[in-house]
C-alpha positions in Angstrom: 24.5 -67.8 -7.8 21.4 -66.3 -9.3 19.7 -66.4 -5.9 22.7 -64.7 -4.3 22.8 -62.0 -7.0 19.2 -61.3 -6.6 19.6 -60.8 -2.8 22.5 -58.5 -3.4 20.5 -56.4 -5.9 17.6 -56.2 -3.4 19.9 -55.1 -0.7 21.5 -52.4 -2.9 18.1 -51.1 -3.9 16.9 -51.0 -0.2 20.1 -49.2 0.8 19.6 -46.7 -2.0 16.1 -46.1 -0.9 17.2 -45.6 2.7 20.0 -43.3 1.7 17.6 -41.4 -0.5 15.0 -41.0 2.2 17.6 -40.0 4.7 19.1 -37.5 2.3 15.6 -36.2 1.5 14.9 -35.8 5.2 18.1 -34.1 5.7 17.5 -31.6 2.9 13.9 -30.9 4.3 14.9 -30.6 7.9 18.0 -28.5 7.3 16.7 -26.4 4.4 18.0 -22.9 5.1 16.0 -20.1 3.6 19.2 -18.1 3.3 20.6 -20.7 0.9 17.4 -21.9 -0.8 16.9 -20.3 -4.2 13.3 -19.2 -4.8 13.9 -17.1 -8.0 16.6 -16.0 -10.4 17.1 -12.7 -12.2 19.6 -13.6 -14.9 22.5 -15.1 -13.1 21.6 -13.5 -9.8 19.9 -15.8 -7.2 17.0 -14.6 -5.0 16.9 -16.6 -1.8 13.9 -17.6 0.1 14.7 -15.6 3.2 14.4 -12.4 1.3 11.1 -13.3 -0.4 9.7 -14.7 2.9 10.7 -11.5 4.6 8.6 -9.3 2.3 5.7 -11.8 2.3 5.5 -12.0 6.1 6.0 -8.2 6.5 3.0 -7.7 4.2 1.0 -10.2 6.1 1.9 -8.6 9.4 1.0 -5.1 8.0 -2.4 -6.2 6.7 -3.3 -8.0 9.9 -2.1 -5.1 12.1 -3.8 -2.4 10.1 -7.1 -4.1 9.2 -7.5 -6.8 11.8 -8.0 -9.5 9.1 -8.6 -13.1 10.2 -6.7 -16.1 8.9 -9.7 -17.0 6.8 -9.2 -13.7 4.9 -6.2 -15.0 3.1 -8.1 -17.8 1.4 -10.8 -15.4 0.2 -10.8 -14.6 -3.5 -9.1 -11.3 -4.5 -9.9 -11.6 -8.2 -11.1 -14.6 -10.2 -9.4 -17.6 -8.7 -6.6 -15.6 -7.1 -6.8 -15.6 -3.3 -5.6 -12.7 -1.2 -2.5 -14.7 -0.1 -1.6 -15.4 -3.7 -2.2 -11.7 -4.6 0.2 -10.5 -1.8 2.8 -13.1 -2.8 2.5 -12.1 -6.5 3.1 -8.5 -5.5 6.1 -9.5 -3.4 7.7 -11.0 -6.5 6.9 -7.9 -8.5 8.6 -5.8 -5.8 11.7 -8.0 -5.8 11.9 -8.0 -9.6 11.6 -4.2 -9.7 14.3 -3.8 -7.1 16.7 -6.1 -9.0 16.0 -4.3 -12.2 16.7 -0.9 -10.7 19.8 -2.1 -8.9 21.0 -3.5 -12.1 20.4 -0.2 -13.8 22.3 1.5 -11.0 25.4 -0.3 -12.0 25.0 0.8 -15.6 24.5 4.4 -14.5 27.2 4.4 -11.8 24.7 5.1 -9.1 25.8 4.2 -5.5 25.1 5.2 -2.0 26.9 8.1 -0.2 28.4 7.6 3.2 25.4 9.4 4.7 23.0 7.1 2.9 24.9 4.1 4.1 24.7 5.4 7.6 21.0 5.8 7.3 20.7 2.2 6.2 22.6 1.1 9.3 20.2 3.1 11.5 17.2 1.6 9.7 18.6 -1.9 10.3 19.3 -1.3 13.9 15.8 0.1 14.4 14.2 -2.9 12.8 16.1 -5.3 14.9 14.8 -3.6 18.0 11.3 -4.9 17.3 11.5 -8.5 18.5 8.1 -9.5 17.2 8.8 -8.2 13.6 12.1 -10.0 13.7 10.5 -13.2 14.7 7.7 -12.9 12.2 9.9 -12.1 9.2 12.9 -14.1 10.1 15.0 -11.0 9.6 18.7 -11.1 10.3 21.1 -8.2 10.4 22.8 -9.4 7.2 19.5 -9.8 5.4 18.2 -6.4 6.5 21.5 -4.8 5.4 21.0 -6.2 2.0 17.3 -5.3 1.7 17.7 -1.7 2.9 20.8 -1.1 0.8 19.1 -2.4 -2.4 16.0 -0.5 -1.7 17.9 2.7 -1.1 19.8 2.2 -4.4 16.5 1.5 -6.2 15.1 4.7 -4.9 18.1 6.7 -6.2 17.5 5.1 -9.6 13.8 6.0 -9.4 14.7 9.6 -8.6 17.1 9.7 -11.6 14.4 8.4 -13.9 11.9 11.1 -13.0 14.4 13.9 -12.7 13.1 15.5 -15.9 9.4 15.6 -14.9 7.8 19.0 -15.5 6.8 20.3 -12.1 5.4 23.6 -13.3 1.7 24.1 -12.8 -0.8 26.9 -12.9 -2.0 27.2 -9.3 -5.3 28.7 -10.4 -6.1 25.4 -12.1 -5.9 23.6 -8.8 -8.0 26.0 -6.7 -10.0 24.2 -4.1 -13.0 25.1 -1.9 -13.8 23.7 1.5 -17.4 23.4 2.7 -19.6 21.9 5.4 -23.1 20.8 4.5 -26.3 19.2 5.6 -28.0 16.9 3.1 -31.8 16.6 3.7 -33.6 13.9 1.9 -37.4 14.3 1.4 -39.7 11.7 2.7 -43.0 11.4 0.8 -44.7 9.8 3.8 -43.6 12.5 6.2 -46.1 15.1 7.4 -43.3 17.6 8.1 -42.6 20.4 5.7 -39.0 19.6 5.0 -38.6 22.8 3.0 -39.4 24.9 6.1 -37.0 22.9 8.2 -34.3 23.4 5.7 -34.7 27.2 6.1 -34.4 26.8 9.9 -31.1 24.8 9.3 -29.8 27.5 7.0 -30.5 30.2 9.6 -28.8 28.1 12.4 -25.7 27.8 10.2 -25.7 31.5 9.5 -25.9 32.1 13.2 -22.8 30.0 13.8 -24.2 26.6 14.7 -22.2 23.7 13.4 -23.6 21.1 11.0 -22.8 18.5 13.7 -24.9 20.2 16.3 -27.8 20.8 13.9 -27.9 17.2 12.5 -28.0 15.9 16.1 -31.3 17.8 16.6 -32.9 15.8 13.7 -31.8 12.3 14.7 -35.4 11.3 15.4 -36.9 13.0 12.3 -38.8 10.8 9.9 -36.7 12.2 7.0 -32.9 11.9 6.7 -30.5 14.7 7.7 -26.8 13.8 7.0 -23.8 16.0 7.8 -20.5 16.3 6.0 -17.6 18.4 7.2 -14.3 19.6 5.6 -15.3 18.6 2.1 -12.9 19.9 -0.5 -13.5 20.0 -4.2 -12.4 21.7 -7.5 -14.5 23.4 -10.1 -14.6 20.4 -12.4 -15.3 17.8 -9.7 -18.5 15.8 -9.7 -21.2 16.5 -7.2 -24.8 17.6 -7.1 -23.8 20.8 -5.3 -20.5 21.7 -7.0 -21.7 24.1 -9.7 -23.6 26.4 -7.4 -21.3 26.0 -4.4 -18.3 27.0 -6.5 -19.8 30.5 -6.7 -19.9 30.9 -2.9 -17.6 33.1 -0.7 -16.1 32.2 2.6 -18.7 32.1 5.4 -21.6 32.3 3.0 -24.5 29.9 3.5 -26.7 28.7 0.7 -29.5 26.2 0.1 -29.0 24.1 -3.0 -32.0 22.0 -4.0 -31.4 19.1 -6.4 -34.3 17.4 -8.0 -34.6 13.8 -6.8 -31.8 14.3 -4.2 -33.3 16.7 -1.7 -31.5 19.8 -0.3 -27.9 20.7 0.4 -27.5 23.4 3.1 -24.0 24.5 2.4 -21.6 26.6 4.4 -18.5 27.8 2.6 -15.6 27.3 5.1 -13.0 28.6 2.6 -13.4 29.7 -1.0 -9.7 29.1 -1.5 -8.4 26.3 0.6 -4.6 26.4 0.2 -3.9 23.1 1.9 -6.3 21.2 -0.4 -4.8 23.1 -3.4 -1.3 22.2 -2.5 -2.3 18.5 -2.1 -4.0 18.6 -5.5 -0.8 20.0 -7.0 1.3 17.3 -5.4 -1.1 14.7 -6.7 -0.7 16.1 -10.2 3.1 16.1 -10.0 3.1 12.6 -8.6 0.9 11.5 -11.5 3.4 12.9 -14.0 6.2 11.2 -12.1 4.4 7.9 -12.1 3.7 8.1 -15.9 7.4 8.9 -16.7 8.7 6.2 -14.4 6.4 3.6 -15.7 7.3 4.3 -19.3 11.1 4.2 -18.6 10.8 1.2 -16.3 8.9 -0.8 -18.8 11.6 -0.1 -21.4 14.4 -1.1 -19.0 12.4 -4.2 -17.9 11.8 -5.3 -21.5 15.5 -5.1 -22.2 16.4 -6.7 -18.9 17.3 -10.2 -17.8 14.9 -13.1 -17.4 13.1 -13.5 -14.1 12.1 -17.0 -13.0 10.3 -18.1 -9.9 10.5 -21.6 -8.4 6.8 -22.0 -7.6 7.4 -25.2 -5.5 9.8 -23.4 -3.2 7.6 -20.2 -3.1 4.6 -22.4 -2.2 6.3 -23.3 1.1 5.6 -19.7 2.3 2.0 -19.5 3.5 -0.2 -17.2 5.7 -1.8 -20.1 7.6 -0.5 -18.8 11.0 -1.2 -15.2 12.2 1.8 -12.9 11.8 0.4 -10.1 14.0 -0.3 -10.7 17.6 -1.7 -7.7 19.4 0.1 -6.7 22.6 -0.4 -3.7 24.9 3.3 -2.9 25.2 4.4 -3.4 21.6 6.5 -0.6 20.2 5.9 0.7 16.7 8.9 -0.1 14.6 10.4 2.3 12.1 9.7 -0.2 9.4 5.9 0.0 10.2 5.8 3.8 10.5 7.8 4.1 7.3 4.9 2.8 5.3 3.2 6.2 5.5 6.2 8.5 5.7 8.4 7.1 3.0 6.0 5.8 0.4 5.3 7.5 -2.9 1.4 4.6 -3.5 0.0 0.0 -3.5 0.6 1.4 -2.4 0.6 -0.1 -1.1 -0.7 -1.3 0.1 -0.4 -0.9 1.8 1.0 -2.6 0.6 6.3 -1.5 3.0 9.9 -0.7 4.1 10.9 2.9 4.2 13.0 3.0 1.0 11.1 0.4 -1.0 7.8 2.1 -0.9 8.6 4.8 -3.4 9.3 2.5 -6.2 6.9 -0.4 -5.5 3.8 1.5 -6.3 4.9 2.9 -9.6 4.3 -0.2 -11.7 1.1 -1.5 -10.1 
């Protein structure tokens, strides 16, 4: 009887192991990213398909924009953090921010209008037309609908949080000049009188020759002649030539000698560059918006729900295989072009989708 019982127990154990292994294989082989939880925000579940989408989209964007190799992702970004880990960390930051802002939208009764919903539909349709992006990110119509909708809502909350930003500025404080210049560095071993050559360059500039044409004539010189075009700056900006150049008028040419740094032969293209001024004003307003948003967001976040990431599940997403494969006929998707047209930073980035850019960079 004892022998029989032992055999029965062994059989049961073997059966349990077999069933366990089979069950394990079944879970592994049939694991669906759309039903695999990778993180939680309070009671809300974040599924792997959403997190993987953002990770792969970021990988694709980096590889397409900068031509990075697969080895790049294992390089150290900071300390022991690799570039892959850094991108994935930013993805979770983005997801958390979106969840927090969408949660705030419910409290503030913020929702999408019919026109905004229609725009989401167009964005989804446009993304689905890019077969390579769909393949890389694993995007489905249902997932894209969710992502674009949540990001659109998050952006509306972002706009509401910065609505009170003071946008008034004194335009004179943001005046900008635009110059072209040649930088001549003295060579102690040269037998040429650089000072005399500098005067020739000044005359050539006054006569209408460009800094590009002039610098090309000195490519074989024993001393260095570097050109810079379309340089804009403000009165308080740093630069060896700034103080003297600031006093110049449009079309004026001046030689500014800096001890230990050679000569700057400067031509004032504009003593009041409106485009640069407007850009500086927008930068100032954006800075104020960032500051206000960050303060309010941190307060909301600190009073928000707990965010937990399942690191084991998240570790299954890697950048070992290239996401971007260059083709001659590839069409640029709206999702890619939206990185520059809809973003506020990381960015971001380069760090994304049209409606998510504006908020993602505010808390970096």
